[in-house]
N, C-alpha and C positions, 0 to 999 in steps of 0.2 A: 565371750571367752572365760574359761573360766579359771580359779585361782587354786594353788596347792602350795603346801607346805613341805618344806625338805628339813629334818630334823639332822642330817649328818649323820657322823658317826656317833656312838654312845661311848659312855664310860669316861667322858673328859671333866667328871665332878659336877655335871649341870644336869642329870638323869632328871631329877624331881622339876628341873625349870622345863625341860624338854616335854615332858608330861603336861604340864600347865599350858605351855605353849598349843601343842595339840589338842587338848580340850577346849582353848579358847579359840582354836581354828575349827573345830566342830560348830562350836556356839554361833558364831560368825558366818557358817554356811560354806566354808573351805571346800572344796571336791575331794581332796585326796591329801593324805600323810604319808610320806616317804620316809622310809630310813636305809641309810648305806651300810655296807661292810667293806673293810680292808683287810687289816691283819689283827683286828682287835675285836669289837662287838660284833656278833654274827646280828643279821637284818631280821630273819624270821623270829629270833625271841622277842625283840623289840616290838616287832610288828603284831606280835599276838598280845604282849602287855598293853601296846596301846589301844588297839581293837577294844579289848575286854574293859576299857575305860574312857570309852566314847560311844558316840549313840549313831551318828549319821555319816560321819567323814569315812572316804575309804583309805584303806590302808596299801601301800605298795612298796617294793623292794627296789632300792635304786642304788644298788643293785644286789641281785645273788650272781655271786662270781661264778661263771662256767667252771674254771679248774678245779671250784672247790666241792662240786658236787657233781655226782653221775645224774643223767637226766632223769631217769627215773624218779631218783630221791626228790629233784626239785618237784616231778609231779606230783609226789605225794604229799610234799612240804605245800604247795601251793593248793591242792585239794581240802586237806587239812587247815589253812588259815581261811580259806574261803567258806567253808563249813562252819568253824567256829565264829566267824565276823559275820554270819547271816549275810554273804555274798557281797564283800567289800573288800574285796581283795585283788589287787592289779600285780601282775607277774613282770618284774624286770628284769633284764637279763643283760649280761656283760663279760667281754674275756678277760677283764682286767688288765695287766700291763705284764710285760716281760720279767720284771724286778719281783712282784708279788706272784705270779704264776709260776715261775721257776724258783725263785727264792724260799717263798713259804710253803707251796703246795707240791714242788716237784713235779709240775707237768710241764712238759716242752711248749712252751710258746711259739708254735709252728700253724701254717693253715689256719688263722684265726677266722676268716671267713666260712671256710669249708666247715671247721668244728661247730662254728654258730648255727650253720644250717641244719647239720645233722641233729644238733642238740634241740633247737626247736621243732623240727620235725617227730623226733622221739618223744618229747613233752606233748606235743599236740596228741600224737597218737596214743600215748598213756593215757591221756585226760577223757577220750572215747569211752573207755571202761571196756575196750576190746582187749582180746588177748596180745601181750605186746611182742610183736617181731620187729626186726629191723636188721637190714644188711646194708652196710655203708663203709667207708674206709676208715672211719675212727670208731666205731662201735657197731658192733653186732651180737643181735639178741634174739634168741638164746646163743651163748658160746656154742660153737659147733665140736661135735665128739664128746661132750660131757654129759652130766646129768640133768643139767638144765634142762627147762622147758617153758613154753609161753604162758605167762601170768598176768592176770586183768586185775587192775587196780579195785581195790574192795571199799576205798572209801567215795560217798557221793558227795561230790562238789554241790555248793549250793546252785550253780549256774553251770548249763551245758557249755559256756565258752566263757573263760577267762580271759581279760584282756591281756595281752602279750606284748612288752615293751622291749626295746633294745639300745642299750645305750651305745650311741654311734657319733662318731667325729669326721672320720676319713670319708674321700667320696666312694669308695667301693663298699664300704661298710654302711653308710648312709643309703645307697641304691638297693643293697641286699635288705635292709633294715624297711624299704616300703614295701619290697616284694614279700617279706614273709612275715611281718609283724603288723601289731595294731596301732603301734605307736612308737615314735622315737625321743628318748630321753637324750637331753642335749645340754653342753654345759660351754660357760664363756659365750653365750650367742649375742652378736649384734645385729639389732634390727636392720641397720642401713647396709649390713652384709649378708644378712639372712639369706636371701634368694642365690647369692652366688655360691655361698660357702655351705650351703644344707638344703634347701627347700628343693632347688631344681634337680638333685641327685634323690631326694626323696620321690619325686614325682615321677622321674624315669623309672624306678623300681615299681611304683605302683603301675605304671603303665605296661611294664614287663608282664604285670600279673595281670594284665585286663583291667585295671581298677584305676580309679581316680583318688585324689586326695579327699574327697568327701569322707567323713567318718574315721579318717585317720588323725592322731591325738601328736600333734607336733607341740613338745613338752619340755621346755629348757627351764633350769634353774638358775634365778638371779640373786644376788645376795642385795638387800634393802638396808638403806640406813636414811632414816628420818631426821630432816634439820632444816636449818635456814638456807636458801638457795646460794646467798654470799659464801654458805661455807661448804660448797660443793667439793673445793679441793680439799679441805681438812676431812670431810666424810670420806673422799676416795681414798685418804692416807690410810684409813680402816683396813681395807681390803688389799694393800700392796705385799703383806706377807702372803697372803692368800694367793694372789695371782701369781706370784715369785716361784712359791710350790710347785703350781702346775705348769707354768710356762718354763720356767727353770730347771727344777727337779724331779717332775712324775715321767720318770722313764730315763731310758740313759741317753746320751749325747747323740747316738744315731735315729733312737726312735722314741721320741716325745710328742704324742698325737697332739697334746695342746699347744706343743711350741709350733706346730706345723699350722694349724689353724691360726694361731696369732699371725703367722705369717702370710697366709692366704687372704687375712683381712688388712694386709698391708704395712705390717710391722715387722718385716723381715730382718733390719738390723739391729732393731730395738729386741726381738726376740732371741737373736744369736747372743748378744750380748748379757741378757738378763740368765739365760743357759751357762754360758762360760763363767759368770761371776758366782752362780748357785752353786755349780758343779765343782769349783775350785774353793768351797766352803765359804766364800763371802755371801752370806743370806741377807745381810742388812745393805749390801750393795746391791744386790739383785733386787731388792724391794725398792731400793731408792731409783733403780733404772726403770721401773716399769711406767710407761708413759701415764699421765692422769687420762688423758682420752681413751687410753684403752680400758680404763677402769670405768670411766663413764659411760662407755658404749656397750660395757656388759655387767651392769648394775644398774639399781634403781636408786638414785641419789635426791636428796634435798626434800622438799615440801611437798604434801601431798598432791598440789596442782600440778607441779612439774614431774612426779612421779606418774600422774594420770595421763599426761602428756606423751611420756614414754612408753605407757602401757597402750596407747592409741597405736603408736608404732608399731610394736611388736603384735599387734591381732592383725594390722593392716599386712605385716610382713609374713602372714600365715599361722600365727602361734595360735593354739585353740586351749591349752592348759599351761597358765604361767605360774611355777613352783617360786615360792619365795625362801629366802634364807635370811630371816630378819636378824639384823645386828644390834648389838647391845651390851653393854657391861653388867646390866642386872636383869632381873626377870622383867621387872616393870618396863625398862626401856625396850625389850622386845616384845612384850604383848602391844607397847605403843606401836612399834613397826608394823605390827601384825594388823591392828586394826587401821593404821594408815592405808595400807595395801587393800584391805576391803572397801574403804572410804574412796581410794582413788581409783578403783573398779567401776563405782556407781558414778563418780564424776565424770570419768571418762565415758559414759553410756553404754559400758561394755557389759553390765551385771545381768 
């Protein structure tokens, strides 16, 4: 199992620290550094900046938002980043959510699976550097009856095949991801529930494509907080606002993929209460309502040995790249968490 680092969103006042974290991860031998985007910093600019100041670590978009870019533009960006980084780019895609898609980008959040499939097909076709044509429900290239003509990508990517990941949570999206992608970007993964909530759907998609999970990258992100095992409850409190935001406030009352995932993990009543409180404006109450057990199952908390044991659980559940989001109020604390992750992987015998 490999380790990755997830820097999350940029522009929160810790940009210099984030670069230092990425450089330390590079030095420690982490496999990949991911950056996210929502409606603030864009991932492409961040990744180019990180790639320019690291040597070996790969850089990945977690995610490029599908409603934000035409697929041909994403192919251009992927080819450029792969070329500039010396073949170190991983392309992560996702549909985002209805609030961002429609509120920020003005793109209707409908038929997300069909849109994702077409998007991936166009990106892959463009990356072959053949003249681009496509006829689908959501995109037609070139547009009929106009002056457009088939054009081919002029940039030469460093590699013929850039690894393509999809952020997936729901069963149908997971199955399609297994069918059409090289890896799955996951959030709030519980090792104990990973087979029933995630892996079985990825496997079904791979089988549909005549493939197995061999070579497919199961790639979840987990927060990591280093401390004494006696302080696990306190460490869990660090991630209460984070968990409440996703389970309670990410999306609408009818359409929250993270809330649905928590329900599939057995937290039906708790997920409903977190969402009710969060959407009513009581964010502190929502955070307090998050069960400690839910946080402990979806984060790495405690000593290096405890974290190593949890890493074994994730490897046994099918995880191939474990992305860490190291917690800490200072840069030194975040770097210590990063080093603890590397040490834990070695103690677990997974390096």
